[in-house]
C-alpha positions in Angstrom: 24.8 -44.4 -70.7 22.5 -41.4 -70.2 23.2 -38.8 -67.6 20.6 -37.9 -65.0 17.7 -39.8 -63.4 16.4 -43.1 -64.8 12.8 -44.2 -64.2 11.0 -47.5 -64.1 7.4 -47.7 -65.2 6.2 -51.0 -63.7 3.0 -52.7 -64.7 2.2 -55.8 -62.7 -0.4 -58.5 -63.6 -1.9 -59.8 -60.4 -3.9 -62.8 -59.3 -7.6 -62.3 -59.4 -8.8 -60.2 -56.4 -5.3 -59.7 -54.9 -4.6 -56.0 -55.9 -5.7 -54.5 -52.6 -3.6 -57.1 -50.7 -0.5 -56.0 -52.6 -1.3 -52.3 -52.2 -1.8 -52.6 -48.5 1.5 -54.5 -48.2 3.4 -52.2 -50.5 2.3 -49.0 -48.8 3.0 -50.4 -45.3 6.4 -52.0 -46.0 7.9 -51.0 -49.4 7.8 -47.2 -49.5 10.2 -46.0 -46.8 12.4 -49.1 -47.2 13.0 -48.3 -50.9 13.5 -44.6 -50.3 16.1 -45.5 -47.7 18.3 -47.0 -50.4 18.3 -43.9 -52.5 15.3 -44.5 -54.8 12.4 -42.1 -55.3 8.8 -43.3 -55.5 6.6 -41.1 -57.6 3.3 -42.8 -58.0 1.3 -46.0 -57.3 -2.0 -46.6 -59.1 -5.0 -48.8 -59.6 -5.8 -49.4 -63.3 -9.4 -48.3 -63.9 -9.8 -50.8 -66.7 -8.1 -53.8 -65.2 -9.0 -54.8 -61.6 -6.0 -57.1 -61.5 -3.3 -54.6 -62.5 -1.0 -52.5 -60.3 1.1 -49.7 -61.9 3.9 -47.7 -60.2 6.8 -45.5 -61.0 10.2 -45.2 -59.3 13.5 -43.5 -60.2 17.2 -43.5 -59.4 19.8 -40.7 -59.8 21.6 -42.7 -62.5 22.3 -46.2 -63.7 25.1 -47.1 -61.2 22.8 -45.9 -58.3 20.0 -48.0 -59.7 22.1 -51.2 -59.5 23.3 -50.3 -55.9 19.8 -49.4 -54.7 18.1 -52.5 -56.2 20.8 -54.8 -54.7 20.4 -53.2 -51.3 16.6 -53.4 -51.3 16.1 -56.8 -52.8 19.0 -58.2 -50.7 17.8 -56.4 -47.5 15.7 -57.4 -44.5 12.4 -55.9 -45.6 12.2 -57.8 -48.9 13.4 -60.9 -47.2 10.6 -60.6 -44.7 7.8 -59.6 -47.1 8.9 -60.4 -50.6 7.3 -63.8 -50.8 4.0 -62.4 -49.7 4.2 -59.7 -52.4 5.2 -62.3 -55.1 2.2 -64.4 -54.0 -0.2 -61.7 -55.3 1.4 -61.6 -58.7 1.1 -63.5 -62.0 4.1 -61.6 -63.4 6.1 -58.4 -62.8 8.2 -58.3 -66.0 6.4 -55.5 -67.8 8.8 -52.8 -66.9 10.0 -49.9 -69.1 13.3 -48.3 -68.3 13.0 -44.6 -69.1 14.6 -41.2 -69.0 12.9 -37.8 -68.8 12.3 -35.9 -72.0 10.9 -32.4 -72.5 10.0 -31.4 -68.9 10.9 -32.0 -65.3 8.7 -35.0 -64.3 6.0 -34.8 -61.6 6.9 -31.3 -60.4 3.3 -30.2 -60.5 1.9 -33.2 -58.5 2.2 -32.5 -54.8 -1.1 -32.3 -53.1 -4.6 -33.8 -53.3 -7.8 -31.8 -53.5 -10.0 -34.3 -51.7 -11.5 -35.7 -54.9 -10.6 -38.7 -57.1 -7.9 -37.5 -59.6 -7.3 -39.5 -62.7 -3.9 -40.1 -64.3 -3.4 -41.2 -67.8 -0.2 -42.9 -69.0 0.1 -43.2 -72.8 2.8 -45.2 -74.5 3.7 -44.4 -78.0 5.7 -47.1 -79.8 8.2 -45.6 -82.3 10.5 -46.7 -85.0 14.1 -47.1 -83.7 16.0 -43.9 -83.0 13.1 -41.6 -83.7 12.4 -40.6 -80.1 14.2 -37.3 -80.2 12.3 -36.2 -83.4 9.0 -37.4 -81.8 9.6 -35.5 -78.5 10.3 -32.3 -80.4 7.1 -32.8 -82.4 5.1 -33.7 -79.3 6.3 -30.7 -77.3 5.6 -28.3 -80.1 2.3 -29.5 -81.4 0.7 -32.3 -79.3 1.2 -31.2 -75.7 -0.1 -27.6 -76.3 -3.4 -28.9 -77.7 -3.7 -31.4 -74.9 -3.2 -28.7 -72.4 -5.7 -26.5 -74.2 -8.2 -29.3 -74.0 -7.7 -29.6 -70.2 -4.8 -32.0 -69.6 -2.1 -31.2 -67.1 1.2 -32.6 -68.4 3.1 -34.1 -65.5 5.8 -36.2 -67.1 7.2 -37.2 -70.5 9.7 -40.0 -70.9 11.6 -41.9 -73.6 13.4 -45.2 -73.6 16.6 -45.4 -71.6 19.0 -47.4 -73.7 21.5 -48.4 -71.0 22.1 -52.1 -70.3 20.0 -53.5 -67.5 22.7 -54.0 -64.9 20.4 -55.7 -62.4 19.3 -58.8 -64.3 17.3 -60.2 -61.4 14.6 -57.7 -62.5 13.9 -58.0 -66.2 12.9 -54.9 -68.3 11.4 -54.6 -71.7 14.4 -54.3 -74.1 14.6 -53.7 -77.8 11.8 -51.1 -77.9 11.7 -47.4 -78.6 8.9 -45.6 -76.8 7.7 -42.2 -75.6 5.5 -42.2 -72.5 3.3 -39.2 -71.7 1.7 -38.8 -68.2 -1.2 -36.5 -67.9 -3.4 -35.7 -64.8 -7.0 -34.6 -64.5 -9.0 -33.5 -61.6 -11.5 -36.3 -62.0 -12.8 -38.9 -64.5 -15.4 -36.4 -65.6 -12.6 -33.9 -66.4 -10.9 -36.5 -68.5 -14.1 -37.2 -70.4 -14.4 -33.5 -71.0 -10.8 -33.4 -72.2 -11.4 -36.2 -74.7 -14.5 -34.4 -76.1 -12.7 -31.0 -76.3 -9.6 -32.5 -78.0 -11.8 -34.2 -80.6 -13.5 -30.9 -81.3 -10.2 -29.0 -82.1 -10.0 -28.6 -85.8 -6.2 -28.4 -85.7 -6.0 -31.7 -83.8 -8.2 -33.6 -86.2 -7.0 -32.2 -89.5 -3.2 -31.8 -88.8 -1.7 -32.9 -85.5 -3.3 -36.3 -85.0 -2.5 -37.5 -88.6 1.1 -36.4 -88.2 1.3 -38.2 -84.8 0.0 -41.3 -86.4 2.8 -41.3 -88.9 5.4 -41.7 -86.1 3.8 -44.7 -84.3 3.8 -48.2 -85.6 0.8 -49.3 -83.5 -2.1 -47.7 -81.7 -1.0 -45.7 -78.7 -1.8 -47.5 -75.4 -3.4 -45.4 -72.7 -3.9 -46.6 -69.1 -6.4 -44.8 -67.0 -5.1 -44.8 -63.4 -6.3 -43.9 -59.9 -3.5 -42.9 -57.4 -3.4 -45.0 -54.3 -3.7 -43.5 -50.8 0.1 -42.9 -50.4 0.9 -42.1 -54.0 3.1 -39.0 -54.2 1.6 -38.3 -57.6 -1.9 -36.8 -57.2 -3.8 -33.9 -58.6 
């Protein structure tokens, strides 16, 4: 079992047209009630490329605390009152990665909004088993500096948490090895400029990207996300 906080990256598939219903309910009933059990809620997001997806991140001090907090919340009065309404918006809620921080304190730069529409990207790199430490070292030394040079703000980096899921009522994706990188941008325009700038860096094209591709066994998956009104993670 790892020491320190554990995180859940949750990616829900929703019934058509029900995302705003879930977000309204979530922000009204499920933020303070989860925090009261000892959880931390870091970000809630709309997926720019999927109108029927809701993404959010929460954390726990450690795995024993996770089991206690989840049991308290999902066995408590708020979930009993509103859980059925939340579930009614969903097709499934099983796409959950159990993660631990890697390489930097997560979300420490994300505290206040600038009045615009910040964009968050969450990129999942699928790795061969037990290569996450090697990948994180490579990423921190070579990939992250070039991303920051191109205009990204690195807000979190995670790898797979290998502890057993001790709250089986909520399934998580098991048997995978991933690294997840969270970047933030002032706007969608700033993200487009970042992509163009990164593609124009000779070192990225000729050296770093080919080396990165050797680590991953499928194309990295990037979600472009907009923080919701009450998301703690903003620009």
